[in-house]
VMD Tcl script that draws the C-alpha trace (Angstrom):
set ca {
  {0.41 -0.48 -0.25}
  {2.88 2.03 0.38}
  {3.83 2.00 -2.95}
  {0.84 2.87 -4.14}
  {0.69 6.13 -2.20}
  {3.80 6.68 -3.17}
  {2.69 6.63 -6.70}
  {-0.44 8.88 -5.90}
  {2.19 11.45 -4.78}
  {4.16 11.09 -8.01}
  {1.08 11.17 -10.20}
  {-0.19 13.90 -8.44}
  {2.89 15.49 -9.27}
  {2.49 15.17 -12.92}
  {-1.43 15.97 -13.11}
  {-1.25 19.30 -11.51}
  {1.25 20.13 -14.41}
  {-1.27 18.26 -17.50}
  {-4.42 18.39 -15.91}
  {-6.90 19.50 -19.00}
  {-8.56 22.24 -16.72}
  {-5.01 23.82 -15.28}
  {-5.82 23.13 -12.03}
  {-4.52 20.51 -9.21}
  {-5.93 16.91 -9.93}
  {-8.97 15.62 -7.74}
  {-8.05 12.78 -5.68}
  {-10.70 9.93 -6.16}
  {-9.89 6.35 -4.77}
  {-10.04 4.52 -8.20}
  {-9.76 5.16 -11.81}
  {-11.74 2.74 -14.12}
  {-11.96 2.31 -17.92}
  {-15.06 0.52 -19.09}
  {-14.33 -0.96 -22.60}
  {-16.92 -1.96 -24.42}
  {-16.75 -4.55 -27.07}
  {-18.77 -3.10 -30.36}
  {-17.33 -5.56 -32.80}
  {-19.24 -6.80 -35.93}
  {-20.45 -9.84 -33.70}
  {-22.13 -8.03 -31.85}
  {-25.59 -7.37 -32.50}
  {-27.97 -4.20 -32.32}
  {-29.95 -5.91 -29.64}
  {-26.59 -7.52 -27.68}
  {-25.08 -3.82 -27.79}
  {-27.82 -2.36 -25.98}
  {-28.27 -5.34 -23.45}
  {-24.37 -4.66 -22.68}
  {-25.46 -0.59 -22.61}
  {-28.04 -1.00 -20.42}
  {-26.19 -3.41 -18.34}
  {-23.62 -0.11 -17.62}
  {-26.90 2.02 -16.96}
  {-28.50 -0.60 -14.04}
  {-25.01 -0.91 -12.68}
  {-24.48 3.06 -11.95}
  {-27.67 3.17 -11.01}
  {-27.93 0.32 -8.48}
  {-27.37 0.26 -4.46}
  {-24.38 -2.08 -4.91}
  {-22.35 0.17 -6.85}
  {-23.36 3.42 -4.97}
  {-22.69 2.41 -1.98}
  {-19.38 0.76 -3.48}
  {-18.56 4.21 -4.11}
  {-19.67 5.82 -0.79}
  {-17.53 2.92 0.99}
  {-14.24 4.21 -1.26}
  {-11.75 6.43 0.87}
  {-12.30 9.13 -0.95}
  {-16.40 8.73 -1.75}
  {-15.61 8.98 -5.08}
  {-14.06 7.11 -8.30}
  {-13.50 8.67 -11.85}
  {-14.81 6.62 -14.85}
  {-14.37 6.53 -18.38}
  {-16.62 4.72 -20.96}
  {-15.16 3.30 -24.51}
  {-16.43 1.38 -27.41}
  {-14.21 -0.74 -29.53}
  {-13.99 -2.99 -32.18}
  {-11.17 -3.19 -34.91}
  {-7.39 -1.76 -34.51}
  {-8.44 1.65 -35.30}
  {-11.75 1.54 -33.73}
  {-12.25 3.40 -30.61}
  {-14.29 5.41 -29.78}
  {-14.86 7.78 -26.63}
  {-18.77 7.34 -25.29}
  {-18.26 8.85 -21.51}
  {-15.39 11.01 -21.02}
  {-13.09 11.23 -17.35}
  {-16.06 11.79 -14.79}
  {-15.67 12.36 -11.30}
  {-18.35 10.15 -9.63}
  {-19.58 10.06 -6.46}
  {-23.06 8.16 -4.86}
  {-25.01 11.31 -5.35}
  {-23.95 11.75 -8.95}
  {-23.92 7.40 -10.06}
  {-27.61 8.33 -11.37}
  {-25.58 11.05 -13.57}
  {-23.14 9.21 -14.96}
  {-25.88 6.28 -16.18}
  {-27.65 8.81 -17.90}
  {-24.65 10.00 -19.87}
  {-23.92 6.43 -20.63}
  {-27.67 5.84 -21.57}
  {-27.51 8.82 -23.96}
  {-24.63 7.20 -25.99}
  {-25.00 5.97 -29.22}
  {-23.08 2.58 -31.11}
  {-20.30 4.26 -33.47}
  {-20.38 3.02 -36.86}
  {-17.62 0.94 -37.21}
  {-18.99 -0.69 -39.85}
  {-20.76 -4.47 -39.79}
  {-18.14 -6.27 -40.28}
  {-15.63 -4.30 -37.78}
  {-13.18 -7.03 -36.22}
  {-12.07 -8.01 -32.64}
  {-8.76 -5.96 -31.54}
  {-8.18 -6.21 -27.59}
  {-4.71 -5.55 -27.79}
  {-5.45 -2.34 -29.82}
  {-7.94 -0.60 -27.48}
  {-5.68 -1.64 -24.50}
  {-2.90 0.68 -26.29}
  {-4.82 3.46 -27.10}
  {-6.09 3.84 -23.61}
  {-2.56 5.12 -22.74}
  {-1.38 6.49 -26.03}
  {-5.02 8.17 -26.84}
  {-4.98 11.38 -24.43}
  {-8.80 11.38 -24.58}
  {-8.74 7.90 -22.99}
  {-5.20 8.42 -20.69}
  {-5.81 8.69 -17.22}
  {-2.41 10.78 -16.45}
  {-3.72 13.62 -18.38}
  {-7.01 13.58 -16.78}
  {-8.29 15.75 -13.85}
  {-8.09 13.26 -11.28}
  {-5.33 10.78 -9.21}
  {-5.63 7.91 -7.36}
  {-3.31 5.03 -6.38}
  {-4.94 2.52 -8.47}
  {-5.90 2.49 -11.91}
  {-8.03 -1.09 -13.43}
  {-9.23 -1.19 -16.52}
  {-12.60 -3.49 -17.47}
  {-12.75 -4.70 -20.51}
  {-15.79 -7.33 -21.68}
  {-15.77 -8.80 -25.05}
  {-17.69 -11.90 -26.97}
  {-14.78 -13.18 -28.68}
  {-10.56 -13.45 -28.72}
  {-8.68 -11.51 -31.20}
  {-8.68 -11.84 -34.86}
  {-7.22 -8.55 -35.97}
  {-4.81 -5.87 -34.73}
  {-1.64 -6.49 -32.34}
  {-0.80 -10.13 -31.08}
  {0.23 -11.77 -28.30}
  {0.43 -8.86 -25.23}
  {1.43 -6.26 -27.08}
  {-1.75 -3.80 -25.76}
  {-1.43 -5.34 -22.24}
  {2.16 -4.95 -21.89}
  {1.79 -1.39 -23.33}
  {-1.03 -0.45 -20.62}
  {1.27 -1.86 -18.15}
  {4.38 0.08 -19.09}
  {2.53 3.15 -18.44}
  {1.34 2.33 -15.03}
  {-2.25 0.50 -15.61}
  {-2.79 -1.69 -12.19}
  {-5.21 -4.38 -12.88}
  {-6.80 -5.59 -15.47}
  {-9.83 -7.35 -15.28}
  {-12.41 -9.27 -18.31}
  {-15.74 -9.94 -18.60}
  {-16.15 -13.16 -21.44}
  {-19.69 -13.20 -23.06}
  {-19.35 -17.12 -24.31}
  {-20.76 -16.58 -27.62}
  {-17.29 -18.45 -28.33}
  {-15.27 -20.93 -26.74}
  {-12.24 -19.43 -27.47}
  {-13.02 -15.82 -25.27}
  {-12.30 -17.43 -22.28}
  {-8.66 -18.83 -22.43}
  {-7.75 -15.95 -24.43}
  {-8.91 -13.42 -21.83}
  {-7.32 -15.41 -19.23}
  {-3.59 -15.56 -21.25}
  {-3.79 -12.78 -22.80}
  {-5.44 -9.66 -21.03}
  {-6.06 -9.81 -17.42}
  {-3.18 -8.56 -15.26}
  {-2.47 -7.43 -11.40}
  {-4.72 -10.07 -9.77}
  {-7.41 -9.41 -12.30}
  {-10.16 -12.26 -13.07}
  {-12.41 -13.05 -15.94}
  {-15.81 -12.77 -14.99}
  {-18.06 -15.22 -17.10}
  {-21.48 -14.18 -18.46}
  {-23.38 -16.93 -20.23}
  {-25.06 -15.10 -22.56}
  {-25.71 -11.38 -23.52}
  {-28.82 -11.70 -21.13}
  {-26.15 -12.47 -18.08}
  {-24.38 -10.11 -18.91}
  {-25.61 -7.32 -16.60}
  {-26.09 -9.12 -13.44}
  {-22.22 -10.44 -13.93}
  {-20.92 -6.92 -14.99}
  {-23.01 -5.61 -11.61}
  {-20.79 -7.84 -9.44}
  {-17.31 -7.25 -11.34}
  {-17.90 -3.00 -11.04}
  {-19.25 -3.31 -7.48}
  {-15.54 -5.34 -6.66}
  {-13.47 -3.15 -8.96}
  {-14.51 0.35 -7.01}
  {-15.02 -1.01 -3.53}
  {-12.55 -0.51 -0.93}
  {-10.37 -3.08 -1.81}
  {-10.49 -2.95 -6.01}
  {-8.15 -6.04 -6.23}
  {-9.94 -9.15 -7.12}
  {-8.29 -12.44 -5.62}
  {-7.77 -15.02 -8.80}
  {-9.06 -18.26 -9.00}
  {-6.56 -21.03 -8.25}
  {-5.00 -22.50 -11.91}
  {-7.83 -25.69 -11.72}
  {-10.83 -23.69 -10.91}
  {-9.72 -21.77 -14.42}
  {-9.27 -24.98 -15.85}
  {-12.99 -26.16 -14.58}
  {-14.21 -22.89 -15.43}
  {-13.10 -23.21 -18.90}
  {-14.40 -26.88 -19.30}
  {-17.76 -25.66 -18.24}
  {-17.62 -22.71 -20.63}
  {-17.05 -25.50 -23.41}
  {-19.55 -27.67 -22.28}
  {-22.70 -25.10 -22.21}
  {-21.75 -23.66 -25.79}
  {-21.97 -26.84 -27.12}
  {-25.13 -27.39 -25.66}
  {-26.19 -23.92 -26.50}
  {-25.64 -24.91 -30.30}
  {-27.47 -28.45 -30.43}
  {-30.70 -26.76 -28.84}
  {-30.72 -24.13 -32.29}
}
mol new
graphics top color blue
foreach p $ca { graphics top sphere $p radius 0.5 }
foreach p [lrange $ca 0 end-1] q [lrange $ca 1 end] { graphics top cylinder $p $q radius 0.2 }
display resetview
């Protein structure tokens, strides 16, 4: 924890120089990236279910209580829509959120529209992980806030099929100071869970699993509540549990396909 607060002090000095408002950065409990998959595999109704999941989460008493329990009683968050290598769009810019203003942030998400990335937009998670620390619109180091923890929350329904390979994006995010990367895997593809486990999560992060888009909102609520509470570092599952989760995901997908 001492290391974290040393980083907080250093970050405060940096942000005082580069804050977009020209004023001293405001301390918050956590800076949270919400990265939402809008690739071609996400149908219109599925996009709306994802967006509504984020809206409902910030309107929920659970998330408001988690924000209130944070040492500063606040967080900062930004929502980014992503798809292919050059497809990243700002949905909601960096915003300070308290339990009293969480509904306002939910309203901002509700007012966003799906970016026009094209019907066949590919899936490039490593590119959005790079973009969050190279695009000034996204980068936490040049926003108006400072914290001891920076957390990435990325959701998707498939593994990488375009753009940067391996862990190039994750490595860039880590090098820039991102502390935790969590994933939310929507089991439309049997490869999404192992991909997120191997190439995406970091810093004690974990992959939360939604069986389908109807299940997305409930899983997301649990995920965000944990990320913004006083202890924002999830406890990773043991290796054996990951193997069990992967096996169960494959079995669920096989049964769903046979029933179609």
